[in-house]
mmCIF file of the C-alpha atoms, coordinates in Angstrom:
data_MODEL
# 
_entry.id   MODEL 
# 
loop_
_atom_site.group_PDB 
_atom_site.id 
_atom_site.type_symbol 
_atom_site.label_atom_id 
_atom_site.label_alt_id 
_atom_site.label_comp_id 
_atom_site.label_asym_id 
_atom_site.label_entity_id 
_atom_site.label_seq_id 
_atom_site.pdbx_PDB_ins_code 
_atom_site.Cartn_x 
_atom_site.Cartn_y 
_atom_site.Cartn_z 
_atom_site.occupancy 
_atom_site.B_iso_or_equiv 
_atom_site.pdbx_formal_charge 
_atom_site.auth_seq_id 
_atom_site.auth_comp_id 
_atom_site.auth_asym_id 
_atom_site.auth_atom_id 
_atom_site.pdbx_PDB_model_num 
ATOM 1  C CA . UNK A 1 1  ? 122.322 -140.452 58.556 1.00 0.00 ? 1  UNK A CA 1 
ATOM 2  C CA . UNK A 1 2  ? 119.898 -138.677 56.235 1.00 0.00 ? 2  UNK A CA 1 
ATOM 3  C CA . UNK A 1 3  ? 118.925 -135.023 55.983 1.00 0.00 ? 3  UNK A CA 1 
ATOM 4  C CA . UNK A 1 4  ? 115.202 -134.284 56.350 1.00 0.00 ? 4  UNK A CA 1 
ATOM 5  C CA . UNK A 1 5  ? 113.409 -131.216 54.961 1.00 0.00 ? 5  UNK A CA 1 
ATOM 6  C CA . UNK A 1 6  ? 110.226 -130.240 56.819 1.00 0.00 ? 6  UNK A CA 1 
ATOM 7  C CA . UNK A 1 7  ? 107.517 -127.663 56.227 1.00 0.00 ? 7  UNK A CA 1 
ATOM 8  C CA . UNK A 1 8  ? 106.543 -126.158 59.586 1.00 0.00 ? 8  UNK A CA 1 
ATOM 9  C CA . UNK A 1 9  ? 103.317 -124.294 60.265 1.00 0.00 ? 9  UNK A CA 1 
ATOM 10 C CA . UNK A 1 10 ? 102.454 -123.019 63.709 1.00 0.00 ? 10 UNK A CA 1 
ATOM 11 C CA . UNK A 1 11 ? 98.755  -122.122 64.109 1.00 0.00 ? 11 UNK A CA 1 
ATOM 12 C CA . UNK A 1 12 ? 99.247  -121.483 67.861 1.00 0.00 ? 12 UNK A CA 1 
ATOM 13 C CA . UNK A 1 13 ? 102.279 -120.968 70.092 1.00 0.00 ? 13 UNK A CA 1 
ATOM 14 C CA . UNK A 1 14 ? 101.954 -124.504 71.443 1.00 0.00 ? 14 UNK A CA 1 
ATOM 15 C CA . UNK A 1 15 ? 101.123 -126.517 68.308 1.00 0.00 ? 15 UNK A CA 1 
ATOM 16 C CA . UNK A 1 16 ? 103.613 -127.122 65.493 1.00 0.00 ? 16 UNK A CA 1 
ATOM 17 C CA . UNK A 1 17 ? 102.516 -128.969 62.367 1.00 0.00 ? 17 UNK A CA 1 
ATOM 18 C CA . UNK A 1 18 ? 105.378 -130.776 60.652 1.00 0.00 ? 18 UNK A CA 1 
ATOM 19 C CA . UNK A 1 19 ? 105.096 -132.090 57.100 1.00 0.00 ? 19 UNK A CA 1 
ATOM 20 C CA . UNK A 1 20 ? 108.005 -134.042 55.666 1.00 0.00 ? 20 UNK A CA 1 
ATOM 21 C CA . UNK A 1 21 ? 108.839 -132.717 52.197 1.00 0.00 ? 21 UNK A CA 1 
ATOM 22 C CA . UNK A 1 22 ? 111.665 -135.130 51.365 1.00 0.00 ? 22 UNK A CA 1 
ATOM 23 C CA . UNK A 1 23 ? 114.873 -136.657 52.716 1.00 0.00 ? 23 UNK A CA 1 
ATOM 24 C CA . UNK A 1 24 ? 118.334 -137.034 51.217 1.00 0.00 ? 24 UNK A CA 1 
ATOM 25 C CA . UNK A 1 25 ? 121.594 -138.796 51.955 1.00 0.00 ? 25 UNK A CA 1 
ATOM 26 C CA . UNK A 1 26 ? 123.691 -135.802 50.939 1.00 0.00 ? 26 UNK A CA 1 
ATOM 27 C CA . UNK A 1 27 ? 123.611 -132.274 52.314 1.00 0.00 ? 27 UNK A CA 1 
ATOM 28 C CA . UNK A 1 28 ? 123.776 -130.394 48.993 1.00 0.00 ? 28 UNK A CA 1 
ATOM 29 C CA . UNK A 1 29 ? 120.550 -131.910 47.635 1.00 0.00 ? 29 UNK A CA 1 
ATOM 30 C CA . UNK A 1 30 ? 118.689 -131.272 50.897 1.00 0.00 ? 30 UNK A CA 1 
ATOM 31 C CA . UNK A 1 31 ? 119.940 -127.678 51.046 1.00 0.00 ? 31 UNK A CA 1 
ATOM 32 C CA . UNK A 1 32 ? 118.924 -127.076 47.428 1.00 0.00 ? 32 UNK A CA 1 
ATOM 33 C CA . UNK A 1 33 ? 115.370 -128.296 48.098 1.00 0.00 ? 33 UNK A CA 1 
ATOM 34 C CA . UNK A 1 34 ? 115.070 -126.200 51.270 1.00 0.00 ? 34 UNK A CA 1 
ATOM 35 C CA . UNK A 1 35 ? 116.238 -123.073 49.423 1.00 0.00 ? 35 UNK A CA 1 
ATOM 36 C CA . UNK A 1 36 ? 113.858 -123.735 46.523 1.00 0.00 ? 36 UNK A CA 1 
ATOM 37 C CA . UNK A 1 37 ? 110.887 -124.184 48.867 1.00 0.00 ? 37 UNK A CA 1 
ATOM 38 C CA . UNK A 1 38 ? 111.776 -121.034 50.825 1.00 0.00 ? 38 UNK A CA 1 
ATOM 39 C CA . UNK A 1 39 ? 112.033 -119.020 47.603 1.00 0.00 ? 39 UNK A CA 1 
ATOM 40 C CA . UNK A 1 40 ? 108.643 -120.328 46.414 1.00 0.00 ? 40 UNK A CA 1 
ATOM 41 C CA . UNK A 1 41 ? 106.888 -119.265 49.633 1.00 0.00 ? 41 UNK A CA 1 
ATOM 42 C CA . UNK A 1 42 ? 104.244 -116.603 49.034 1.00 0.00 ? 42 UNK A CA 1 
ATOM 43 C CA . UNK A 1 43 ? 104.103 -113.406 51.085 1.00 0.00 ? 43 UNK A CA 1 
ATOM 44 C CA . UNK A 1 44 ? 100.993 -114.390 53.070 1.00 0.00 ? 44 UNK A CA 1 
ATOM 45 C CA . UNK A 1 45 ? 102.037 -117.961 53.799 1.00 0.00 ? 45 UNK A CA 1 
ATOM 46 C CA . UNK A 1 46 ? 102.923 -118.624 57.443 1.00 0.00 ? 46 UNK A CA 1 
ATOM 47 C CA . UNK A 1 47 ? 105.215 -121.595 56.807 1.00 0.00 ? 47 UNK A CA 1 
ATOM 48 C CA . UNK A 1 48 ? 108.916 -122.117 57.367 1.00 0.00 ? 48 UNK A CA 1 
ATOM 49 C CA . UNK A 1 49 ? 111.164 -124.800 55.926 1.00 0.00 ? 49 UNK A CA 1 
ATOM 50 C CA . UNK A 1 50 ? 113.841 -126.451 58.032 1.00 0.00 ? 50 UNK A CA 1 
ATOM 51 C CA . UNK A 1 51 ? 116.634 -128.863 57.260 1.00 0.00 ? 51 UNK A CA 1 
ATOM 52 C CA . UNK A 1 52 ? 117.386 -131.429 60.001 1.00 0.00 ? 52 UNK A CA 1 
ATOM 53 C CA . UNK A 1 53 ? 120.172 -133.998 60.266 1.00 0.00 ? 53 UNK A CA 1 
ATOM 54 C CA . UNK A 1 54 ? 118.940 -137.022 62.242 1.00 0.00 ? 54 UNK A CA 1 
ATOM 55 C CA . UNK A 1 55 ? 119.048 -140.790 62.399 1.00 0.00 ? 55 UNK A CA 1 
ATOM 56 C CA . UNK A 1 56 ? 115.324 -141.310 61.802 1.00 0.00 ? 56 UNK A CA 1 
ATOM 57 C CA . UNK A 1 57 ? 112.323 -139.245 60.828 1.00 0.00 ? 57 UNK A CA 1 
ATOM 58 C CA . UNK A 1 58 ? 110.932 -139.568 64.364 1.00 0.00 ? 58 UNK A CA 1 
ATOM 59 C CA . UNK A 1 59 ? 114.160 -138.218 65.852 1.00 0.00 ? 59 UNK A CA 1 
ATOM 60 C CA . UNK A 1 60 ? 114.091 -135.282 63.419 1.00 0.00 ? 60 UNK A CA 1 
ATOM 61 C CA . UNK A 1 61 ? 110.480 -134.465 64.367 1.00 0.00 ? 61 UNK A CA 1 
ATOM 62 C CA . UNK A 1 62 ? 111.333 -134.640 68.078 1.00 0.00 ? 62 UNK A CA 1 
ATOM 63 C CA . UNK A 1 63 ? 114.233 -132.212 67.554 1.00 0.00 ? 63 UNK A CA 1 
ATOM 64 C CA . UNK A 1 64 ? 111.929 -129.753 65.787 1.00 0.00 ? 64 UNK A CA 1 
ATOM 65 C CA . UNK A 1 65 ? 109.215 -130.032 68.467 1.00 0.00 ? 65 UNK A CA 1 
ATOM 66 C CA . UNK A 1 66 ? 111.711 -129.381 71.277 1.00 0.00 ? 66 UNK A CA 1 
ATOM 67 C CA . UNK A 1 67 ? 111.195 -126.091 73.114 1.00 0.00 ? 67 UNK A CA 1 
ATOM 68 C CA . UNK A 1 68 ? 114.462 -124.167 73.291 1.00 0.00 ? 68 UNK A CA 1 
ATOM 69 C CA . UNK A 1 69 ? 115.216 -121.335 75.656 1.00 0.00 ? 69 UNK A CA 1 
ATOM 70 C CA . UNK A 1 70 ? 116.291 -117.965 74.315 1.00 0.00 ? 70 UNK A CA 1 
ATOM 71 C CA . UNK A 1 71 ? 120.045 -117.439 74.636 1.00 0.00 ? 71 UNK A CA 1 
ATOM 72 C CA . UNK A 1 72 ? 121.198 -114.899 77.190 1.00 0.00 ? 72 UNK A CA 1 
ATOM 73 C CA . UNK A 1 73 ? 122.703 -111.852 75.469 1.00 0.00 ? 73 UNK A CA 1 
ATOM 74 C CA . UNK A 1 74 ? 125.905 -110.494 76.898 1.00 0.00 ? 74 UNK A CA 1 
ATOM 75 C CA . UNK A 1 75 ? 126.411 -106.761 77.213 1.00 0.00 ? 75 UNK A CA 1 
ATOM 76 C CA . UNK A 1 76 ? 128.632 -106.515 74.114 1.00 0.00 ? 76 UNK A CA 1 
ATOM 77 C CA . UNK A 1 77 ? 126.105 -108.419 71.967 1.00 0.00 ? 77 UNK A CA 1 
ATOM 78 C CA . UNK A 1 78 ? 123.303 -105.884 72.499 1.00 0.00 ? 78 UNK A CA 1 
# 
């Protein structure tokens, strides 16, 4: 399964814009691209770069669009 690198912009809390930057068969190449893109981000840019491991591009986009609940913090984690 390939590794996908996406640029994510979120103009509102509901809408996420996903732009595929590239995909790779090996993790090291995908990680290197994600780190390079993150380092090249300007201070005012409201974009994040994520690396996703998925079977297809559609599956990767669905995983990124999924709304996740905040984890419950235990007393010792505060």
